[in-house]
N, C-alpha and C positions, 0 to 999 in steps of 0.2 A: 306490520309495515315495514318496510326497510328503510335505510337513512337517505336513499335516493328519492322514496317517496314522499319522506317527511319534509324535504328542502323547500317545497313550496309554502309550507305551512310555517316553516321556521324564518323565512327570509323577511316576511311582513313585521315579526316580531322584532328582528334584528334591526329593522329600519327604524324603529321607535328608541333603540338604545342611546343613551347620553353620550355626546361626543366626546373625546378625548381632548386635552387643552393642546396637544399638538395639531388640531386643526384650525387654531387661529395663530395666526403669527403675533408674537410679542411686540408691544410698541414701547416698553421698557428693558433694561439691563441692569441688574442691579451692578451697582460699582464693585470693583474688587477692593480687597482689604489693603490700604496703604500704612506704611510706616510714617511715624512723625507726628505733629501736633494737628488737631482737628482745624480744618479750613473750608469754606464753603465748596460742597459737592464732593469732600473728601470722607471716606469710610476708615476709620481706624480701631485698632484695638487699644483699650484703656483699663485702667484698674483704678476704683475708688480710692484716695489715699490711705484709707485705715485698713484696706488688705494690699497693701503695696508690697510686702513679703511674702507673698502668697503666689499660688499659681492662677488665681482667680482674675477673670477679665469679663469686660463687657464690651459690646460693639456700639461705636459712637457715629452717626451721619448727621453734619450739618448741611442744611439746605444750600441748592444753589445761589439762592437769593438771602442768604444769611449775612448780616452786618452787626457790628457792636454797637450800632446807634442807640444813644441814650434813650431809654423809654421805651425801645422796641421790645416786644414780648412775643415770643414765638410759642404756639402751640407744641405739645410733645405727645409723640406716638411711642408708648412703651410697649416691647413685643417679646413674648416668651416663646421658644421653640419646642417642637415636638420629640417625642422619644426618638432615640437612634441606639443602634444602626437600625434603620428600618428601609425595606424594599418591596416593592409588590408587581405584579405581573403586569402593569402598564408603566414599568419602569420609575414609577415615584419614589423617590427616595427622602430620608430625613437623617441626618447625622446627629442630631440631639445637641449640638453645639449652638451658640447664639448667632455666629457669622453665615449659619447657613438659612436663616430668616428671611423672608421675603414680604410678609404682609405689607409693614410699614412702608416700604418704597412704592409699591403698588397703590396703596392708599393715598400716597403723596404725590407720587409723579417725581419724588426727588425734590420737590419745593414747597416753600412755606410752612414744613414742619421740621423739627428736631426728631429725629429717629434714634430711638435708644433700645437696643436688644440685651437683655438680662440673662444671667446665668441662672443655675440651680447649682446650690452648693453641698458640699458632702457634710458629713456629721461633724467634723473637726474645723469646718469652714475654711480650709486651705487650698481646697481644689474644688474642680467642677465635675457634675454627675451627668451622664446622658439620658439616664431613666429615671422617671418619676421624679421626687424632690428631693431625695438625699440617699444615704448608703443603705442598702436591704440590712435587715428586714423591716426596720422601722420607717423608712423615707421621711425622716423628720424634715419638716419645712424651715425650722428656725432659723436656720443660717440664711436661707434664700430670702426670707422673709426682711431678716436683718439687712441683707446687702440691699435689697429694693428699697427701704425705708431711709437708708443712709445714701442712696447713688441718685434716686430721682430729684431730691431736693438739691443735691450737690449740682447736679447738671443742669437744673434750671437756675441756679445762683451764677454757675460759672460760665454759662454759654447763652443767658436771655431766654431761658425758657418761663413760659406763663405757668405757675404752678395751680393755677384754677382751670388750665384746659389741658389737663393731662388724660390722653385715651390709652386703655390697655386692651392690648389684642394679643392673640396667638392661636396658634395651629394645632391641633391634634391634643397632645398634653399641654400645648400652651393654650388652648382654648378651654380645657378644664382649668387651667392655671388661672383664668380671669376671676373666677370664683373661688377656686381652692387656696390661692395664694393672696390673690388680690382681695381677699374679702375675710382673709383668715381671722383677723384682728380688727379693732377701730382704727389703729395707728396706722396700719396700710391702708385700708378701706377708704380712707380719706383723701388719699392722694388722686383718685381718679373721678374725671366727670363723666365717662362713658366708657363702654366695653365693647368690643367687636371679636367674640369668639367664633373660629372656625373649624368645624369638625370635631364633634364631640361636645358635652356640655356637663359640667359637675352635678354629680348624684344620679343621673340617668342610667348608667351603669355601675356594678360594683366591680372596680379594677382590683381590689384585694388589699389596698393599703389601708392603714386606719384613718378613720373620718371620711371614707370614699361615699358611705351611704348613710341615711339614717338623722338623727336629729342635728349633728356637726353641719350638714348641709343647709338644714333649716336656718340654723343660727347664720350661716355666711349669707345666705338669700335675704335675710332680715337686715343685714348691713347694707344690702343693694338700696333699698328703699325705693324711690320713684326713678332713680338715674337709669338712662336709658341703656339698653343692650341692643345691638344688631348682630344676631346670630345666625350664621350660614352653616350649610353642611352638602358634600356630596352626595349624590343618588337620593334615596328617600330617607336619608338619615334626619333631615330636620322634623320629620313626623314625630319620631320618637320623641325629640326634645319638646316639640308642642304637647304631645300627650302628658309628658310628665310633669309640664308646668300647669297646665288645665288640671290633671287629677290630681295635685297637689293643692289646688286653689290658689296659686300664688298669682297674686296681683301685682304687675309691674308694669313697666314702660318696656315692651319687647316688640322688635321687629324680626320675624324670622323668614328666612329665604332659602331655597335651595340654589345652589351654585349653578345647576345645568350641565355640569361635567360629571363624568364618572371617577375622575381623579380624586386621590386623596394626595394633594399636592397643594402648597400656597402658590405655586407658580402662576396659578389662574388668575391671580391680580396683577399679573404684569401683562395682562392681555386685555384689549378693548372690549368691555362688555357693558350691557346697559345695566348690570347688577352693580359693577365697580363704580358707575357714575353714580347710581342711587347711594352707596356707600358714601361716596365722596360728599354729595349733596347733603347727606344725613349729618356728617361731622361738620360741614360749614355751618348748618343750621344751629347746631350745638356750640359752636364757637361764637355765634354771635349772641347768644343768650347771657344775661349778666346774673 
């Protein structure tokens, strides 16, 4: 059978393919990075004071409705970026830098939440890395963890964040970071109230760095306890995570959903979808818990 004869059989299959994110018009645009001090609706580069003489920085966004009103405490979305440089056949890209992150803005719509995008640090703690957790070959996450432990409480104190309502999210490498970084030890694990990893999940696949699979993964999941995770993935990738969690007998508070898009790209959250609304409602419910 030649290609022309195959066409009628291929077309029905193509019609069931997941759509590209370009098929939906965004209703949000991530604000550009600006200079100066943080103010409502402004996204800035900033450095935690202990790292002031290094190349390290994070990205901070204060919501449009932010005030310094006494007694007012904002929930916080902390985000980790994917590996970079990355680009695929659909035009999806990731730089590996914190300023490329989009999830927190999509989840918040720019209001009601402080949004903090954290870096991954080098072996000497003086600069950022765009692939995995630190310099090759060890990819040691120690300095990345140290920066998070220092910066999250500092941002809460300086800008009125609620330390009891800090959500951790991330895309691709950042999704793995939700557990690999966020649950690496008791000190960092206690920072988070809930997690939203998008595209990949810690322990499902052996990526080749120390602690990627095996007993260290189980120890990290033990630290999760009953805190909720809303796990998403493009394509049918969510099935691998579901199989992994079920196969390991892990009893947790998990919500697993496919994004409905083919893209490996956190920009899907800048578009109006029922799933985004579900995620926002899930976060609001957690905010309301005591």
